[in-house]
The first five atom37 places (N, CA, C, CB, O) and aatype in JSON, in Angstrom:
{
  "aatype": [12, 6, 13, 6, 4, 18, 3, 19, 7, 8, 10, 18, 9, 10, 3, 18, 8, 10, 7, 1, 11, 16, 2, 12, 8, 11, 14, 9, 9, 19, 5, 13, 10, 16, 7, 9, 10, 7, 7, 9, 14, 15, 15, 9, 6, 8, 10, 10, 8, 12, 11, 5, 16, 0, 6, 2, 10, 13, 1, 15, 6, 12, 6, 10, 13, 9, 8, 7, 16, 7, 14, 5, 2, 12, 1, 0, 0, 0, 18, 7, 0, 12, 12, 7, 16, 2, 9, 1, 19, 7, 5, 6, 3, 2, 19, 16, 6, 1, 14, 7, 1, 10, 13, 11, 15, 2, 0, 6, 5, 9, 6, 11, 9, 1, 1, 9, 12, 3, 6, 13, 3, 9, 7, 10, 0, 16, 0, 6, 6, 0, 1, 11, 1, 10, 7, 10, 14, 8, 14, 0, 14, 11, 19, 0, 14, 12, 14, 0],
  "atom_mask": [
    [1, 1, 1, 1, 1],
    [1, 1, 1, 1, 1],
    [1, 1, 1, 1, 1],
    [1, 1, 1, 1, 1],
    [1, 1, 1, 1, 1],
    [1, 1, 1, 1, 1],
    [1, 1, 1, 1, 1],
    [1, 1, 1, 1, 1],
    [1, 1, 1, 0, 1],
    [1, 1, 1, 1, 1],
    [1, 1, 1, 1, 1],
    [1, 1, 1, 1, 1],
    [1, 1, 1, 1, 1],
    [1, 1, 1, 1, 1],
    [1, 1, 1, 1, 1],
    [1, 1, 1, 1, 1],
    [1, 1, 1, 1, 1],
    [1, 1, 1, 1, 1],
    [1, 1, 1, 0, 1],
    [1, 1, 1, 1, 1],
    [1, 1, 1, 1, 1],
    [1, 1, 1, 1, 1],
    [1, 1, 1, 1, 1],
    [1, 1, 1, 1, 1],
    [1, 1, 1, 1, 1],
    [1, 1, 1, 1, 1],
    [1, 1, 1, 1, 1],
    [1, 1, 1, 1, 1],
    [1, 1, 1, 1, 1],
    [1, 1, 1, 1, 1],
    [1, 1, 1, 1, 1],
    [1, 1, 1, 1, 1],
    [1, 1, 1, 1, 1],
    [1, 1, 1, 1, 1],
    [1, 1, 1, 0, 1],
    [1, 1, 1, 1, 1],
    [1, 1, 1, 1, 1],
    [1, 1, 1, 0, 1],
    [1, 1, 1, 0, 1],
    [1, 1, 1, 1, 1],
    [1, 1, 1, 1, 1],
    [1, 1, 1, 1, 1],
    [1, 1, 1, 1, 1],
    [1, 1, 1, 1, 1],
    [1, 1, 1, 1, 1],
    [1, 1, 1, 1, 1],
    [1, 1, 1, 1, 1],
    [1, 1, 1, 1, 1],
    [1, 1, 1, 1, 1],
    [1, 1, 1, 1, 1],
    [1, 1, 1, 1, 1],
    [1, 1, 1, 1, 1],
    [1, 1, 1, 1, 1],
    [1, 1, 1, 1, 1],
    [1, 1, 1, 1, 1],
    [1, 1, 1, 1, 1],
    [1, 1, 1, 1, 1],
    [1, 1, 1, 1, 1],
    [1, 1, 1, 1, 1],
    [1, 1, 1, 1, 1],
    [1, 1, 1, 1, 1],
    [1, 1, 1, 1, 1],
    [1, 1, 1, 1, 1],
    [1, 1, 1, 1, 1],
    [1, 1, 1, 1, 1],
    [1, 1, 1, 1, 1],
    [1, 1, 1, 1, 1],
    [1, 1, 1, 0, 1],
    [1, 1, 1, 1, 1],
    [1, 1, 1, 0, 1],
    [1, 1, 1, 1, 1],
    [1, 1, 1, 1, 1],
    [1, 1, 1, 1, 1],
    [1, 1, 1, 1, 1],
    [1, 1, 1, 1, 1],
    [1, 1, 1, 1, 1],
    [1, 1, 1, 1, 1],
    [1, 1, 1, 1, 1],
    [1, 1, 1, 1, 1],
    [1, 1, 1, 0, 1],
    [1, 1, 1, 1, 1],
    [1, 1, 1, 1, 1],
    [1, 1, 1, 1, 1],
    [1, 1, 1, 0, 1],
    [1, 1, 1, 1, 1],
    [1, 1, 1, 1, 1],
    [1, 1, 1, 1, 1],
    [1, 1, 1, 1, 1],
    [1, 1, 1, 1, 1],
    [1, 1, 1, 0, 1],
    [1, 1, 1, 1, 1],
    [1, 1, 1, 1, 1],
    [1, 1, 1, 1, 1],
    [1, 1, 1, 1, 1],
    [1, 1, 1, 1, 1],
    [1, 1, 1, 1, 1],
    [1, 1, 1, 1, 1],
    [1, 1, 1, 1, 1],
    [1, 1, 1, 1, 1],
    [1, 1, 1, 0, 1],
    [1, 1, 1, 1, 1],
    [1, 1, 1, 1, 1],
    [1, 1, 1, 1, 1],
    [1, 1, 1, 1, 1],
    [1, 1, 1, 1, 1],
    [1, 1, 1, 1, 1],
    [1, 1, 1, 1, 1],
    [1, 1, 1, 1, 1],
    [1, 1, 1, 1, 1],
    [1, 1, 1, 1, 1],
    [1, 1, 1, 1, 1],
    [1, 1, 1, 1, 1],
    [1, 1, 1, 1, 1],
    [1, 1, 1, 1, 1],
    [1, 1, 1, 1, 1],
    [1, 1, 1, 1, 1],
    [1, 1, 1, 1, 1],
    [1, 1, 1, 1, 1],
    [1, 1, 1, 1, 1],
    [1, 1, 1, 1, 1],
    [1, 1, 1, 1, 1],
    [1, 1, 1, 1, 1],
    [1, 1, 1, 0, 1],
    [1, 1, 1, 1, 1],
    [1, 1, 1, 1, 1],
    [1, 1, 1, 1, 1],
    [1, 1, 1, 1, 1],
    [1, 1, 1, 1, 1],
    [1, 1, 1, 1, 1],
    [1, 1, 1, 1, 1],
    [1, 1, 1, 1, 1],
    [1, 1, 1, 1, 1],
    [1, 1, 1, 1, 1],
    [1, 1, 1, 1, 1],
    [1, 1, 1, 0, 1],
    [1, 1, 1, 1, 1],
    [1, 1, 1, 1, 1],
    [1, 1, 1, 1, 1],
    [1, 1, 1, 1, 1],
    [1, 1, 1, 1, 1],
    [1, 1, 1, 1, 1],
    [1, 1, 1, 1, 1],
    [1, 1, 1, 1, 1],
    [1, 1, 1, 1, 1],
    [1, 1, 1, 1, 1],
    [1, 1, 1, 1, 1],
    [1, 1, 1, 1, 1],
    [1, 1, 1, 1, 1]
  ],
  "atom_positions": [
    [[61.97, 128.74, 176.3], [63.19, 127.93, 175.2], [62.58, 126.56, 175.0], [64.99, 127.68, 175.95], [62.1, 126.31, 176.1]],
    [[62.42, 125.92, 174.49], [61.93, 124.73, 173.36], [63.08, 123.73, 173.52], [61.8, 125.31, 171.55], [64.26, 124.06, 173.47]],
    [[62.63, 122.4, 173.72], [63.5, 121.56, 174.29], [63.17, 120.5, 173.18], [63.28, 121.2, 175.92], [62.06, 120.0, 173.39]],
    [[64.0, 119.85, 171.73], [63.48, 119.04, 170.7], [64.11, 117.45, 171.52], [64.19, 119.57, 168.89], [65.29, 117.28, 171.83]],
    [[62.74, 116.2, 171.79], [63.51, 115.05, 171.89], [63.21, 114.36, 170.91], [63.4, 114.35, 172.99], [62.02, 114.46, 170.59]],
    [[63.65, 113.87, 170.46], [64.12, 112.55, 169.55], [63.34, 111.0, 169.87], [65.88, 112.31, 169.88], [62.71, 110.21, 169.17]],
    [[63.85, 111.07, 171.7], [63.44, 109.57, 171.93], [63.22, 110.06, 173.06], [64.39, 108.21, 171.75], [63.22, 111.24, 173.42]],
    [[62.96, 108.82, 173.82], [62.27, 108.93, 175.49], [63.7, 109.19, 176.26], [61.3, 107.14, 176.23], [63.8, 110.28, 176.84]],
    [[64.88, 108.21, 176.31], [65.38, 109.21, 177.01], [66.62, 110.42, 176.8], [0.0, 0.0, 0.0], [67.66, 110.57, 177.45]],
    [[66.13, 111.17, 175.72], [66.3, 112.65, 176.06], [65.0, 113.56, 177.13], [66.35, 113.35, 174.46], [65.03, 114.68, 177.64]],
    [[64.25, 112.78, 177.14], [63.45, 113.39, 178.26], [63.86, 113.43, 179.52], [62.36, 112.88, 178.37], [63.76, 114.41, 180.25]],
    [[64.46, 112.04, 179.9], [65.38, 111.77, 181.16], [66.73, 112.79, 181.05], [65.89, 110.03, 181.17], [67.02, 113.2, 182.17]],
    [[67.63, 113.3, 180.0], [68.62, 113.77, 179.64], [67.95, 115.51, 180.36], [69.0, 113.36, 177.86], [68.48, 115.94, 181.38]],
    [[67.27, 115.99, 179.96], [66.25, 116.65, 180.01], [66.2, 117.13, 181.61], [65.09, 115.81, 179.43], [67.01, 117.76, 182.3]],
    [[65.4, 116.78, 181.77], [65.34, 117.2, 183.74], [66.6, 116.69, 184.15], [63.93, 116.26, 184.93], [67.24, 117.53, 184.78]],
    [[67.15, 115.66, 184.02], [68.58, 116.18, 184.75], [69.29, 117.17, 184.43], [69.54, 115.36, 184.73], [70.27, 117.45, 185.13]],
    [[68.91, 118.08, 183.08], [69.65, 119.38, 183.33], [69.32, 120.35, 183.95], [69.93, 119.91, 182.46], [69.92, 121.21, 184.6]],
    [[67.22, 119.94, 183.45], [66.61, 121.04, 184.38], [67.17, 121.22, 186.06], [64.98, 120.68, 184.42], [67.46, 122.25, 186.66]],
    [[67.19, 119.7, 186.55], [67.29, 119.96, 188.11], [68.64, 120.68, 188.14], [0.0, 0.0, 0.0], [68.94, 121.57, 188.94]],
    [[69.08, 120.41, 187.61], [70.94, 121.54, 187.97], [70.9, 123.06, 188.11], [72.25, 121.51, 186.43], [71.43, 123.73, 189.0]],
    [[70.01, 123.57, 186.87], [69.7, 124.53, 186.47], [68.25, 124.94, 187.05], [69.89, 124.4, 185.19], [67.2, 124.57, 186.51]],
    [[68.3, 125.82, 188.29], [67.14, 126.0, 188.77], [66.12, 127.3, 188.58], [67.41, 125.82, 189.92], [65.0, 127.36, 189.08]],
    [[66.72, 128.3, 187.79], [66.52, 129.44, 187.0], [65.62, 129.18, 185.56], [67.96, 129.98, 186.71], [65.02, 130.14, 185.08]],
    [[65.59, 128.41, 185.19], [64.95, 128.23, 184.23], [63.34, 128.53, 184.23], [65.29, 127.06, 183.97], [62.51, 127.75, 184.69]],
    [[63.03, 129.87, 183.59], [61.55, 130.2, 182.9], [60.89, 129.46, 182.32], [61.48, 131.03, 182.04], [60.97, 129.14, 181.14]],
    [[59.7, 128.89, 183.62], [58.5, 127.52, 183.1], [57.17, 128.4, 182.8], [58.03, 126.09, 184.63], [56.8, 129.31, 183.54]],
    [[56.57, 128.03, 181.75], [57.02, 126.17, 181.29], [57.77, 126.31, 180.81], [56.31, 125.1, 180.44], [58.08, 127.42, 180.36]],
    [[58.46, 125.22, 180.67], [59.45, 124.7, 179.26], [58.44, 124.21, 178.45], [60.71, 123.38, 179.49], [57.32, 123.87, 178.83]],
    [[59.04, 124.18, 176.93], [58.35, 123.7, 175.62], [59.01, 122.38, 175.37], [58.54, 124.75, 174.31], [60.15, 122.35, 174.89]],
    [[58.24, 121.08, 175.73], [58.95, 119.83, 175.03], [58.51, 119.54, 173.95], [58.91, 118.66, 175.65], [57.44, 118.95, 173.96]],
    [[59.06, 119.79, 172.82], [58.49, 119.34, 171.5], [59.04, 117.8, 171.38], [59.02, 120.38, 170.15], [60.13, 117.49, 171.87]],
    [[58.19, 116.81, 170.65], [58.7, 115.69, 170.13], [58.65, 115.61, 168.64], [58.07, 114.64, 170.71], [57.75, 116.01, 167.9]],
    [[59.65, 115.08, 168.34], [60.24, 115.14, 166.7], [60.44, 113.39, 167.0], [62.12, 116.42, 166.22], [61.33, 112.79, 167.61]],
    [[59.23, 112.91, 166.3], [59.19, 111.3, 165.96], [59.51, 111.34, 164.66], [57.78, 110.46, 166.17], [59.87, 112.3, 163.99]],
    [[59.3, 109.78, 164.25], [60.0, 109.25, 162.86], [61.06, 109.7, 162.07], [0.0, 0.0, 0.0], [61.09, 109.84, 160.85]],
    [[62.11, 109.96, 163.1], [63.16, 110.54, 162.48], [64.37, 109.17, 162.81], [63.48, 112.26, 163.2], [64.1, 108.46, 163.78]],
    [[65.33, 108.93, 162.2], [66.34, 107.79, 161.98], [67.15, 108.03, 163.19], [67.24, 107.83, 160.52], [68.08, 108.83, 163.3]],
    [[66.63, 107.13, 164.18], [67.52, 106.54, 165.25], [66.43, 107.2, 166.21], [0.0, 0.0, 0.0], [66.53, 106.87, 167.39]],
    [[65.49, 108.02, 165.92], [65.09, 108.2, 167.2], [63.13, 107.81, 166.77], [0.0, 0.0, 0.0], [62.5, 107.57, 165.74]],
    [[62.8, 107.94, 168.26], [61.27, 107.38, 168.26], [59.97, 106.69, 166.97], [60.69, 108.6, 168.76], [59.33, 107.64, 166.52]],
    [[59.72, 105.95, 166.64], [58.54, 106.12, 165.83], [57.55, 106.98, 166.35], [57.95, 104.93, 165.6], [57.37, 107.33, 167.52]],
    [[56.69, 107.38, 164.92], [55.75, 107.89, 165.07], [54.28, 107.3, 165.52], [55.82, 108.38, 164.15], [53.33, 108.02, 165.23]],
    [[53.95, 105.93, 166.26], [53.36, 105.24, 165.99], [52.38, 105.44, 167.87], [54.27, 103.94, 165.29], [52.88, 105.51, 168.99]],
    [[51.34, 105.46, 167.58], [50.45, 105.83, 168.62], [51.47, 105.59, 169.89], [48.98, 104.89, 168.61], [52.19, 106.43, 170.43]],
    [[51.32, 104.11, 170.23], [52.06, 103.34, 171.4], [53.36, 104.35, 171.83], [52.65, 101.65, 170.82], [53.29, 104.96, 172.9]],
    [[54.71, 104.53, 170.85], [55.44, 104.99, 171.34], [55.07, 106.9, 171.63], [56.52, 104.44, 170.55], [55.99, 107.48, 172.21]],
    [[54.09, 107.62, 171.33], [53.56, 108.59, 171.23], [53.04, 109.17, 172.71], [52.67, 108.34, 170.26], [53.11, 110.26, 173.27]],
    [[52.39, 107.63, 173.12], [52.15, 107.68, 174.66], [52.95, 107.53, 175.48], [51.43, 106.96, 175.11], [52.99, 108.28, 176.46]],
    [[53.75, 106.6, 175.31], [54.61, 106.39, 176.2], [55.5, 107.66, 176.46], [55.3, 105.25, 175.83], [55.55, 108.13, 177.6]],
    [[56.29, 108.29, 175.28], [56.42, 109.84, 175.75], [55.93, 110.8, 176.16], [56.66, 110.37, 175.28], [56.55, 111.72, 176.69]],
    [[54.57, 110.74, 175.95], [53.82, 111.73, 176.56], [53.6, 111.65, 178.1], [52.61, 111.75, 175.92], [53.35, 112.57, 178.87]],
    [[53.8, 109.75, 178.46], [53.47, 109.7, 179.38], [54.98, 110.19, 180.85], [52.78, 108.32, 179.16], [54.84, 110.23, 182.07]],
    [[55.57, 110.32, 180.46], [56.96, 110.02, 180.69], [57.07, 111.32, 180.58], [57.85, 109.05, 179.81], [56.8, 110.41, 181.36]],
    [[57.15, 112.37, 180.47], [57.18, 113.78, 179.93], [56.36, 114.06, 181.29], [56.44, 114.19, 178.21], [56.86, 114.51, 182.32]],
    [[54.94, 113.7, 181.11], [54.16, 114.19, 182.23], [54.44, 113.48, 183.56], [52.72, 114.07, 181.92], [53.96, 114.03, 184.55]],
    [[54.83, 112.85, 183.67], [55.5, 111.92, 184.94], [56.78, 113.21, 185.32], [56.36, 109.9, 184.27], [56.75, 113.72, 186.44]],
    [[57.59, 113.54, 184.55], [58.88, 114.53, 184.99], [58.44, 115.4, 185.13], [59.99, 114.83, 184.27], [58.65, 115.92, 186.22]],
    [[57.44, 116.25, 184.03], [58.19, 117.48, 184.36], [56.56, 118.36, 184.77], [59.37, 118.18, 182.77], [56.48, 119.57, 185.0]],
    [[55.29, 117.28, 184.78], [54.19, 117.94, 185.1], [53.31, 119.32, 184.23], [54.63, 118.29, 186.3], [52.87, 119.51, 183.1]],
    [[53.37, 120.04, 185.44], [52.3, 121.26, 184.81], [53.27, 122.51, 184.47], [50.95, 121.84, 186.11], [52.85, 123.64, 184.24]],
    [[54.56, 122.16, 184.47], [55.91, 122.89, 184.17], [56.29, 122.65, 182.61], [57.18, 122.27, 185.2], [57.46, 122.72, 182.24]],
    [[55.34, 122.4, 181.8], [55.9, 122.32, 180.8], [54.71, 122.2, 179.81], [56.89, 121.32, 180.86], [53.78, 121.5, 180.22]],
    [[54.58, 122.77, 178.56], [53.78, 122.63, 177.7], [54.48, 121.5, 176.57], [53.4, 124.03, 177.25], [55.67, 121.49, 176.24]],
    [[53.75, 120.88, 176.24], [54.27, 119.83, 174.84], [53.45, 119.71, 173.61], [54.35, 118.26, 175.26], [52.23, 119.72, 173.43]],
    [[54.61, 119.58, 172.7], [53.78, 119.71, 171.48], [54.81, 118.75, 170.55], [53.5, 121.49, 170.9], [56.04, 118.76, 170.55]],
    [[53.85, 117.9, 169.76], [53.98, 116.82, 169.11], [54.44, 117.29, 167.82], [52.82, 116.03, 169.11], [54.21, 118.47, 167.57]],
    [[55.3, 116.3, 166.61], [56.07, 116.71, 165.95], [56.26, 115.89, 164.85], [56.99, 116.97, 166.59], [57.43, 115.84, 164.49]],
    [[55.27, 115.09, 164.05], [56.09, 113.85, 163.59], [56.25, 114.19, 162.03], [0.0, 0.0, 0.0], [55.5, 114.77, 161.25]],
    [[58.2, 113.29, 161.78], [58.51, 113.77, 160.65], [58.49, 113.11, 159.69], [59.4, 114.22, 160.64], [58.52, 111.97, 160.16]],
    [[58.46, 112.99, 158.31], [58.21, 112.34, 157.04], [57.09, 112.6, 157.02], [0.0, 0.0, 0.0], [56.41, 113.55, 157.38]],
    [[56.84, 111.21, 156.32], [55.52, 110.36, 155.99], [53.93, 110.36, 156.75], [55.99, 109.0, 156.17], [52.78, 110.23, 156.34]],
    [[54.61, 110.58, 158.15], [53.91, 109.96, 159.63], [53.54, 111.24, 159.98], [54.92, 109.1, 160.95], [53.1, 111.18, 161.12]],
    [[53.5, 112.75, 159.4], [53.22, 113.78, 160.37], [51.96, 114.26, 160.01], [54.24, 114.87, 160.43], [51.77, 115.24, 160.73]],
    [[51.11, 114.11, 159.38], [49.74, 114.68, 159.59], [49.27, 113.18, 160.61], [48.7, 115.05, 157.8], [48.83, 113.58, 161.69]],
    [[49.26, 111.83, 160.53], [49.12, 110.48, 161.19], [49.55, 111.38, 162.88], [50.49, 108.93, 160.38], [48.71, 112.02, 163.52]],
    [[51.01, 111.2, 163.3], [51.69, 112.05, 164.34], [50.47, 113.4, 165.17], [53.13, 112.86, 163.35], [49.93, 113.4, 166.28]],
    [[50.45, 114.39, 164.03], [49.88, 115.43, 164.71], [48.28, 115.09, 164.92], [50.16, 116.78, 163.9], [47.78, 115.38, 166.01]],
    [[47.82, 114.74, 164.34], [46.4, 113.79, 164.87], [46.64, 113.09, 166.13], [45.93, 112.51, 163.78], [45.91, 113.13, 167.12]],
    [[47.35, 112.67, 166.05], [47.45, 111.49, 167.3], [47.72, 112.4, 168.32], [48.74, 110.2, 167.23], [46.79, 112.55, 169.12]],
    [[48.8, 113.12, 168.54], [48.91, 114.22, 169.19], [47.55, 115.2, 169.91], [0.0, 0.0, 0.0], [47.35, 115.39, 171.11]],
    [[46.81, 115.66, 168.82], [45.33, 116.57, 169.26], [44.64, 115.66, 170.24], [44.1, 116.91, 167.83], [44.18, 115.93, 171.35]],
    [[44.69, 114.29, 169.43], [43.53, 113.5, 170.37], [43.86, 113.56, 171.53], [43.26, 112.06, 170.17], [43.13, 114.03, 172.41]],
    [[45.08, 113.06, 171.72], [45.95, 113.34, 173.42], [46.2, 114.21, 174.05], [47.07, 113.1, 173.63], [46.95, 114.18, 175.03]],
    [[45.51, 115.35, 173.53], [45.9, 116.84, 173.99], [46.91, 117.72, 174.27], [0.0, 0.0, 0.0], [47.12, 118.5, 175.2]],
    [[47.55, 117.39, 173.14], [49.05, 118.07, 173.04], [48.98, 119.09, 172.13], [50.23, 117.11, 172.55], [48.01, 118.97, 171.38]],
    [[49.78, 120.19, 171.91], [49.61, 121.34, 171.02], [50.37, 120.05, 169.91], [50.52, 123.19, 171.48], [50.94, 119.0, 170.21]],
    [[50.09, 120.68, 168.56], [51.26, 120.31, 167.37], [51.4, 121.41, 166.86], [50.98, 119.25, 166.19], [50.89, 122.53, 166.92]],
    [[52.89, 120.39, 165.88], [53.66, 121.33, 164.55], [53.37, 120.76, 163.49], [55.28, 121.46, 164.47], [53.48, 119.53, 163.53]],
    [[52.9, 121.36, 162.2], [53.15, 120.69, 160.98], [53.92, 122.11, 160.38], [51.63, 120.01, 160.12], [53.87, 123.25, 160.84]],
    [[54.84, 121.46, 158.86], [55.21, 122.79, 158.72], [56.15, 122.36, 157.61], [0.0, 0.0, 0.0], [56.0, 121.14, 157.56]],
    [[57.27, 122.82, 156.47], [57.56, 122.19, 155.85], [59.45, 121.99, 156.36], [56.96, 122.7, 154.57], [60.5, 121.54, 155.88]],
    [[59.04, 122.54, 157.38], [60.4, 122.62, 157.82], [61.12, 120.99, 158.17], [60.36, 123.63, 159.21], [62.31, 120.71, 158.32]],
    [[60.21, 120.3, 158.2], [60.66, 118.76, 158.75], [60.22, 117.79, 157.51], [59.73, 118.22, 160.39], [60.9, 116.89, 157.02]],
    [[58.89, 118.22, 157.13], [57.95, 117.42, 156.31], [57.71, 118.37, 154.63], [56.3, 117.26, 157.38], [57.12, 119.43, 154.43]],
    [[58.39, 117.5, 153.69], [57.75, 117.9, 152.6], [56.81, 117.4, 151.54], [58.46, 118.19, 152.16], [56.27, 117.92, 150.56]],
    [[56.8, 115.87, 152.24], [55.79, 114.82, 151.37], [54.92, 114.83, 152.31], [56.25, 113.23, 150.91], [55.25, 114.98, 153.48]],
    [[53.38, 114.64, 151.83], [52.11, 114.22, 152.05], [52.31, 112.9, 152.53], [51.23, 114.31, 150.88], [52.36, 112.44, 153.68]],
    [[52.43, 112.22, 151.04], [52.5, 110.92, 150.6], [53.36, 110.46, 150.23], [51.91, 110.64, 149.93], [54.32, 111.23, 150.3]],
    [[53.7, 109.15, 149.64], [55.46, 108.72, 149.18], [54.44, 109.61, 147.48], [56.34, 105.97, 149.17], [53.22, 109.74, 147.37]],
    [[55.47, 110.0, 146.55], [54.9, 110.53, 145.5], [54.15, 111.74, 145.53], [0.0, 0.0, 0.0], [53.61, 112.13, 144.49]],
    [[54.03, 112.45, 146.7], [52.97, 113.87, 146.76], [53.33, 115.01, 147.48], [51.62, 113.6, 147.41], [52.73, 115.36, 148.49]],
    [[54.47, 115.74, 146.89], [54.84, 116.68, 148.24], [53.87, 117.78, 148.46], [56.33, 117.44, 148.12], [53.0, 118.06, 147.62]],
    [[54.02, 118.42, 149.61], [53.12, 119.47, 149.87], [53.72, 120.86, 148.98], [53.03, 119.68, 151.6], [54.89, 121.14, 148.72]],
    [[52.37, 121.66, 148.61], [52.95, 122.64, 147.92], [53.24, 124.0, 149.09], [51.91, 122.98, 146.6], [53.6, 125.02, 148.52]],
    [[53.18, 124.07, 149.98], [53.28, 125.3, 151.29], [52.97, 124.57, 152.69], [51.93, 126.71, 151.1], [52.3, 123.56, 152.87]],
    [[53.64, 125.35, 153.63], [53.11, 125.27, 154.66], [51.78, 125.33, 155.08], [53.57, 125.86, 155.09], [51.35, 124.68, 156.03]],
    [[50.99, 126.26, 154.25], [49.66, 126.61, 154.23], [48.33, 125.43, 153.95], [49.69, 127.64, 153.19], [47.18, 125.39, 154.38]],
    [[49.17, 124.48, 152.95], [48.54, 122.94, 152.35], [48.59, 122.33, 153.66], [49.55, 121.94, 151.04], [47.5, 122.41, 154.22]],
    [[49.4, 121.79, 154.29], [49.95, 121.47, 155.36], [48.75, 121.94, 156.98], [51.5, 122.29, 155.17], [47.96, 121.29, 157.67]],
    [[49.16, 123.14, 156.97], [48.16, 123.79, 157.93], [46.08, 123.27, 157.52], [48.59, 125.85, 157.6], [45.23, 122.59, 158.08]],
    [[46.13, 123.93, 156.52], [44.68, 123.48, 155.83], [44.23, 121.77, 156.37], [44.94, 123.51, 153.82], [43.24, 121.3, 156.91]],
    [[45.72, 121.13, 155.83], [45.04, 119.72, 156.28], [44.65, 119.43, 157.71], [45.96, 118.62, 155.95], [43.63, 118.92, 158.16]],
    [[45.66, 119.84, 158.27], [45.72, 119.34, 159.66], [44.24, 120.04, 160.39], [47.34, 119.91, 160.47], [43.6, 119.71, 161.39]],
    [[44.05, 121.1, 159.44], [42.73, 122.01, 160.24], [41.46, 121.02, 159.62], [42.54, 124.13, 159.6], [40.65, 120.51, 160.39]],
    [[41.4, 120.85, 158.43], [40.19, 119.61, 158.06], [40.21, 118.59, 158.81], [40.25, 118.93, 156.7], [39.06, 118.29, 159.15]],
    [[41.42, 117.53, 159.45], [41.49, 116.98, 160.19], [40.4, 116.91, 161.59], [42.54, 117.25, 160.21], [39.47, 116.15, 161.89]],
    [[41.06, 118.13, 162.27], [40.61, 118.32, 163.38], [39.48, 118.72, 163.55], [41.21, 118.9, 163.9], [38.78, 118.51, 164.54]],
    [[39.05, 119.61, 162.18], [37.31, 120.16, 162.31], [36.38, 118.5, 162.28], [36.7, 121.47, 160.41], [35.15, 118.46, 162.21]],
    [[37.19, 117.33, 162.35], [36.4, 116.02, 161.92], [36.14, 115.92, 163.23], [37.12, 114.67, 161.11], [35.01, 115.72, 163.68]],
    [[37.14, 116.03, 163.88], [37.06, 115.69, 165.56], [36.82, 116.65, 166.66], [38.29, 115.16, 166.02], [37.0, 116.59, 167.87]],
    [[36.3, 117.66, 165.75], [35.81, 118.65, 166.7], [36.88, 119.32, 167.61], [34.8, 117.98, 167.56], [36.5, 120.01, 168.55]],
    [[38.14, 119.16, 167.37], [39.29, 119.58, 168.33], [39.35, 121.35, 167.45], [41.12, 118.25, 168.19], [39.5, 121.68, 166.27]],
    [[39.15, 122.12, 168.71], [39.65, 123.37, 168.45], [41.19, 123.73, 168.21], [0.0, 0.0, 0.0], [42.06, 122.98, 168.65]],
    [[41.6, 125.25, 167.29], [42.27, 125.28, 166.68], [43.08, 126.53, 167.68], [41.76, 125.29, 165.31], [42.07, 127.2, 167.89]],
    [[43.87, 127.06, 168.21], [44.16, 128.05, 168.33], [44.69, 129.25, 167.8], [44.43, 127.84, 168.79], [45.91, 129.11, 167.79]],
    [[44.33, 130.5, 167.31], [44.37, 131.65, 166.58], [45.91, 131.8, 167.14], [43.12, 132.88, 166.89], [46.31, 131.4, 168.23]],
    [[46.54, 132.36, 166.3], [47.83, 133.08, 166.26], [48.07, 133.69, 167.58], [47.86, 134.15, 165.17], [48.92, 133.37, 168.4]],
    [[47.14, 134.69, 167.65], [46.92, 135.57, 169.02], [46.52, 134.78, 170.01], [45.87, 136.7, 168.95], [46.59, 135.4, 171.06]],
    [[46.14, 133.76, 170.16], [45.71, 132.61, 171.36], [47.19, 132.1, 171.98], [44.72, 131.03, 170.59], [47.6, 132.04, 173.14]],
    [[47.83, 131.75, 170.59], [49.12, 130.66, 171.0], [50.04, 131.63, 171.18], [49.71, 129.43, 169.81], [50.78, 131.37, 172.13]],
    [[50.34, 132.93, 170.47], [51.34, 133.56, 171.28], [51.34, 134.07, 172.92], [51.55, 134.6, 170.55], [52.4, 134.07, 173.55]],
    [[50.21, 134.45, 173.46], [49.31, 134.58, 174.7], [50.25, 133.5, 175.84], [47.42, 133.96, 174.3], [50.96, 133.65, 176.83]],
    [[49.66, 132.15, 174.82], [50.05, 131.1, 175.76], [51.14, 130.65, 175.99], [49.57, 130.2, 175.59], [51.32, 129.88, 176.93]],
    [[52.1, 131.03, 175.17], [53.68, 130.77, 175.02], [54.5, 131.94, 175.13], [54.06, 130.16, 173.68], [55.58, 132.1, 174.54]],
    [[53.85, 132.87, 176.03], [54.46, 134.23, 176.5], [55.51, 135.01, 175.21], [0.0, 0.0, 0.0], [56.58, 135.56, 175.48]],
    [[54.86, 134.89, 173.65], [55.64, 135.08, 172.7], [55.38, 136.89, 172.7], [55.21, 134.06, 171.3], [54.65, 137.24, 173.63]],
    [[55.76, 137.78, 172.02], [55.62, 138.82, 171.66], [54.84, 139.24, 170.44], [56.6, 139.13, 171.68], [55.1, 138.79, 169.33]],
    [[53.67, 140.31, 170.72], [53.46, 140.47, 169.36], [54.55, 140.62, 168.2], [52.74, 141.49, 169.33], [55.74, 140.93, 168.28]],
    [[53.67, 140.25, 166.95], [54.65, 140.29, 166.08], [54.55, 142.06, 165.38], [54.37, 138.91, 164.94], [53.37, 142.26, 165.08]],
    [[55.18, 142.93, 165.15], [55.8, 144.38, 164.78], [54.67, 144.57, 163.92], [57.45, 144.54, 164.02], [54.37, 143.51, 163.38]],
    [[53.95, 145.49, 163.59], [52.96, 145.89, 162.76], [54.06, 145.98, 161.03], [52.16, 147.6, 163.53], [55.22, 146.36, 160.9]],
    [[53.42, 145.63, 160.34], [53.9, 145.68, 159.0], [53.42, 147.47, 158.61], [53.03, 144.26, 157.94], [52.48, 148.18, 158.94]],
    [[54.51, 147.65, 157.84], [54.28, 149.21, 157.81], [54.6, 149.23, 156.06], [55.57, 150.34, 159.02], [55.58, 148.61, 155.64]],
    [[53.86, 149.82, 155.31], [53.97, 150.12, 153.94], [54.74, 150.69, 153.2], [53.28, 150.54, 153.66], [54.29, 151.84, 153.22]],
    [[55.97, 150.7, 152.28], [56.73, 151.13, 152.66], [56.51, 152.79, 151.87], [57.85, 150.18, 152.51], [55.5, 152.87, 151.18]],
    [[57.24, 153.81, 151.95], [57.2, 155.35, 151.77], [57.04, 155.17, 150.08], [58.81, 156.35, 152.45], [57.6, 154.22, 149.53]],
    [[56.46, 155.88, 149.51], [56.48, 155.87, 148.03], [57.55, 157.01, 147.9], [54.94, 156.16, 147.25], [57.65, 158.05, 148.55]],
    [[58.55, 156.4, 146.58], [59.97, 157.04, 146.04], [59.35, 158.66, 145.48], [60.82, 155.89, 144.45], [60.12, 159.48, 144.99]]
  ]
}
């Protein structure tokens, strides 16, 4: 189960509710969505505060993801990776690379963050490694349609 947190107060609300429900499958997935109007900004000091708070509350019982929205999405992803968190990019929440320039696809965003991570020598998980780490099933094999 994934819990999206837009500000530090959401972490305390999550901690409260998890304390009342003891049969929650661990580790939980906590994902920061930053840069949203009404939420915490994507700056490094805010991300560090959110990360430290989450680590203090949930310790090793979580997988932490950072997903910045809007024009700061790549910067937030790079900060997250440098802080040792999982990251997420994609057009669900980000369509612009910078003002006036749209991303063409999710693949373009993934390739950009891969180049950034390569510059910092930060490894990326394969899809298989990510599925295993998160306890997700393997995708069903693609079957070619039968000829008519």
